[in-house]
N, C-alpha and C positions, 0 to 999 in steps of 0.2 A: 505658474502652477503646473506640475506634471499631470498629465491626463490620468495615468495609472501608476501607482506605486505598489510594488510587491515586497512584503516583509519576509525575508528568508531566501537564501541562495542554495537550498537543497535541491534534490531532483525535481520535486513538485514545483517549487517556485521558479526554477530556471526553465522548466518545460512550459509553464504558463507564459513566462516573459518572452520566450522565443516565439511561441505561438501567436501572441498578441503583436509582436513586432512584425511578423509576416503579414498580419492583417492591416498594417499601417499605423498602429497606435504608437504614441510617445510613451515609453515605458521606462521606469527606473526601478532598480532593486536595492533594498537596504538590508544589509546582513552583517552580523559579527561572526567571527570564526568560532567553531565549536570548541569547547573547553577541554576536551579529552580526545585521545586517539582511540580508534576502534577499527575493527575489521568486520566485513560482512560477506556473506556468500550470495551470489545471484545466479540465475539460470540463463540459458541461452536465449529464452524468450524475453527476458528482461534486457539482455544485451541488444537484441534486435529492436526492442521498443525504444531504447536510448538512441540508437542510430537513427531510427525513423523520425524521432522527435527533434533531431538536430544536436543531440548531446554526444557527438562523435568522440570528442576528446575524453569525456568521462567514460564512455564505453571502452576506450583504448586502455584504461587503467586496469581492466580485468586481467588477472593472471591466467596462466594455462589451466584448463579444466582439471579438477581433481575429484575423487570419489569420497563422499562423506561416510564415515563409519558411525553406526548407531547401535547402542546397547539399550534396548527398550523391552520391558516386560520379561526380563530375564533372557532375552535372545540378542545375539550380536550378529549384525549383518552390514554389508556395504550397501548404502542406499544411493540417493540421487547424485548425479554429477553436478558440481557447482563450480563457479568461478569466484575465487576470493579476491576482494578488493580492499586495499588499504584506504580507510576512509579519509584521512588527511590529504592523500594524493588525489582521491576522487573529488573532494571538495575544491581543491585547486583547479582541477580540470573543468569542473562545472563553471567556475569563474572565467576560465579561458573560453568556454563555449559562449558565455554571455558576451564577452568582448568581441568574439568573432561574429556574433549576431548584431553588433552595434547597439547593445543594451548597456547603458551606464550603470555602474555599481558603486554604491556608497558604503564604505566600510564603517560600521558603527552599530551600536546597540540602541534600540528604541526604548525609551523609558515611559513615554506618555503618548497616548493617541486620543485626540478629541474629535468625535465624529458627529455629524449632523446631516440633514438632507442636502445641505449645500456642499459638503465635501469633508475632508479630513485634514487635521493639523497634527503633525508628528513632531515630537521633541526627542532629540538624540541625547545620548549620555554626555556628549561634549557641549551641549547647550544649543546646537544648531537646530533649526526648525525646517520642516518641509510641508508642503501642501499638495493635496491630490484630490482629483474629482472622484476617483475610484480607488479602492484599497483591496488588495488581495492578501489575506493572512495565510502565510506558508511557513511559520516558524516552528512547526512540529509540535510535539507534546507540550513544550513550554509556552505555547501561545496562550495568552490569558483568555479564559472562558468568559469573563465578565464583559469583555468588549462586545459591542453591538447588541447589548441586551441579552446575551446568551447565558448569563449566570443561572445556575440551577436548571439548565436545559441540556444536560448531558446524561447519557446512559453509561454507567460504569460497570465493568465486570469485577470479579474478585480482586481486591487490591494486591498488586504484585510488585516486587522489587527485584531488580537485577544488580548484582554486585560483580562488576567487571574488573578483573585484575590483569595487569600487563607487565611484562618484564622482558629483559634481553637475554636470549639464549644463544645457542650455536646456530649458524646458518645451516639450512638443510632443505629437504623436500617440503613443499607446501601441502598441507592437508588439514582436515577438520573432522570433528567427531561430536557426538551428543550422547548423553546417557540420562536415564531416569534415576532419581534418588528418593528415599523415603519421604523427604520434605520438600521436593522440588525437582529440578533438572539442571544439568550443566551442559554448556557448549564450549568447545575449545578449538583453537586454531594455531597453526604454526606457519609463519611466513618465511619466504626464502632468505630474507636478511637476518633471520634469527629472532624477530619479534614474536612473542608468545602471548596468547590470550586465553583466559579461562573465566567464564561467566557463570555464576550461580544464580538461578532464578528461584525465589522463595515467596511464600505467602506472608504478607505483612501482618495479618491478624494472629497467626499461630506461631510464627518463628521467634525463637528466643535469641535475638542477635545481641552482640556486645555493644558497648558505646562506640561512637564514631572512631575514636583513636585505636580501637581494638579490632576493627573490621578487617584490616589487611592481614593480620596474623590469623584471624579466624578463617579467612578464605584460604590461606596457605595450608592451614591444618586440614580443612575440609578436602582440599585437592589431594593432600598426601594420603587421605583415607580411601581414595578411589584407585582401584587397580587399573582401570582404563586410563586414567589421567597419568598415573605413574609410568605406564608403558608408552603412552602417547608422547610425553615430554622426556623420556629416558635419555640419559647421556648428555644433557645440556646444562652447562653452568648457568647460574641465574644471577642477574644483577639489575639495577635500576627499576625496582618494583614501584608500580603505581596502582591506585585503586580509584574507581569511580562508581558511585552508587546512583542508579537511575531508575525512575519509575517505568514499569512496563505494563501497567494496567490497561486493559482494553477500554477505550472511551469512544463513544459516538456522540457528536454534537447534534442536538435535535434541531438546531437552526444554523444552517451553513451558507445562507445566501440572503442578501437584501437588495434593495434597489441600487445601492452604490458600494457594495462590499461582497466579498466571497471568501470562503475558507476552502483550502485544498490540502491534500496530503495528510500528514498526521495531525494537523491543526483541525481537520474536519473529522477524521476517524483514525484512531490509532488502535491497532489490534495486538493481541498477544503474539510475541515473536515466534512462538511454536507453530503458528499457522502459516508461516511463510516469511519471506525476507522483506525488510522495511522499504527497500527501493521499489520493489514491485508494487507494494501497497500504496506508496506515495504517488507513483505514476498512474495507478489505476483510477484515482479520483481526480487527477489533474489534466489528463490528456484532452478531455472535451471541455475543460473550463474556458478556454479562449472563445469558443462558440457561444457559451452561456453569457460571458461578459459582452461579447460583440452584440448579442441580441438585446441585452439590457440597455446598452448605450445607443444602438442604431435602430432598434425596433422596439421601443419601450411599450408599445401596445401589446407585445408578447411577453411582458415581464413576468406575469404569473406563470406562464407556460415554461419559461426558462428556469425560474426558481424551482418549479415542480420537477423539472428534468434533473437538475443538479441534486436536489434534496433526495429524490428517490434513488438516484444512482449511487450516491454516497451510502445511504442506508442499506441498499441491497448488497453492495460490496462488503460492507461491514459485517452483516449477518452471515454472508457466505464464508468469509474468512474466520469469523468467530466459531461457526459450526465445524469448520475443518479442524480448528484447534481443539474444540470440545471432543471430537472423535479421536484425535491423537491422545488426549488425556484419558478417555474412556478405554483405550486399548491397553493402558497400563493397569494390570490387575494384581500386582504384587502387594500393594499397600492400600486396599480399598477403604480402610477406616481412617487413614491419615487425613488430617484437615486439608492439606494442600490439594489432594486428589479429589476429596469429597466436594470441595467448593467449585471444581472446574469440570467435572465429568458430565454435568447436566446443564451447564450455562452456555449459551443464553436461553435455550429452549430445547425441545425435543424434535424439532423439524429436521428432516434429512439435509445434509450439506449439499447433496446432489439428488434431486428427485428423479425417480425412474421414469422412462418415457411412457406416455399414455396418449395415443392419438385421439381418443375420444374426449380427452380433457382440453384439447386445443380450442381456443376461442379468439375471436377477432374483436379488437377494441381500438379506439382512437387514443393515441398517446403521443407525447412529445418525442421528436426524432431530430437528428442532426442533418440539415440540408443546406448546402452552399454556405457553410460557416455561420449559419444561424440555426436557432431552434425553431422548428415548425411542428405542425401536428399532422399525423398521417395514420392510416390504418395499419396496425401491427398484429402479429400473431403471438398471443400469450401462450407459453408452454410451461409445463410443470417446473422445468429447470431454468427457464428464462422469464421470470415474472415481469421484467421491464418490456418484454416483447421483442420480436424479430421483425424488422421492416423488410429487408431484402437480402437475397443471397446472390452474389455475383451479378448484381444489378437487376435481378428479377424480384419485383415486389410480390411478397408471398400471399397477402390477404386475398386478392382477386382469384388466384389460382386455387387456394384452399377452399374458397367459397364454391367455385365451380366443381371441385372434386367431391364436394358433399351433395351435389345436385346431379352430376353426370357420371357416366362410366369412366373409370380411371384411364382406360386405353384412349378414349377420345380426348381427354384433357391433356394427357402426356403427348399425344400426337400433335396437338396444337402449340406446344411449347417450342420456342426457338431452339434450333439444334444445339447451339453452344451452351444452353442453360438447362436443357432437359436432364442431363445426368446429375447436375448439382441439385436440382429439385428432387429427383428420385432419391438421391443419397440422403437428403434432409428428411424426406418422408420416412424412409426406413429407420433413421435415427430416432424418429418420434414414435416408432412402434406401428407404423402403417403396414397393413397386410392386405394384399390384393385378393379379391374373391375370384371365383371361376368366371363370373360374367363381367369382369372388368376391374 
């Protein structure tokens, strides 16, 4: 029996596998190749996260940075710098990172998972069976919600469909663009080898889409109606057309961790693609998963604390991404009465995506934290924008110093801080809205 099996070799699954391997666990990954080609844009921050996690070969797949063009709310502007990645090449590189970390990979599609307190039995499409003491679900949006008793325990946003078309054009400069439309929005990209992508994102409930065999022609007609797309793909002969329809509904699993299983990446929370890139979101919920699993297996007396840590982190990340997406939708004012925009401009709630600083609102609580590859409990400072709490900055635990700051003059507290950490603490205080008075 393998000690831990991870289902899925995307960035979340591979990051967890390498993290567990570094902790000395026997880990195996089971994955089938994705059934369609795609391209994604990632940021410099994501590239650095990939490298730090050990996914160096995957990070090397990123092309040279390019600027994304956006036409939103009737205005056109060049926005963020992003690095385009060819997803099939990226997936191959992720597998190479697994091999380099000495993590075995089984190529295959899992059709059945039988789970109990004693472990998990997996049946693959070819009839082979595997057994594991611990299971990590990292198969993305397609991961069955019914497993681990999670049926009907998911929060869903407005039902959304992405229609991705791909064709072969002329080689040229790599670039990407996005634009809002009356019934949705479109994202497009051209790769250096001539691969072209155009994805239309629409509302399932209100869109009058043709039957499956008419979707490709429908997407070609819609693209032809866009002046931005016509200019973006101008001068390129087109051949080898393909279409893939995929759900892009925001989903938050309300139960993402048990005593011998865990969900990460899009299998735990999948957000609207407008709020950011999928690689970043997958990594965000996976980077600390090895410590959670390590705690469940080696310090079971802290199981409740570890599960609370993972559940709260996933939920907090989901709502932050969802609110960012909501704000992008709300910024589009051209079609306020169209169903697509009405359904998304107020979901999931009306709370700000980034709360303003408020020093008076800071409070100290005991909360789960990551310490020495295990989940422990410590005093943290809860801020309006960090509801999970901040434990330390540059090695300085914040709670004791904040407590002193509320009882003593600021000059005395700051004078007692170690020289190498005083400036970091002062910068953090200013970012929280702290203002010194004349007497200290």
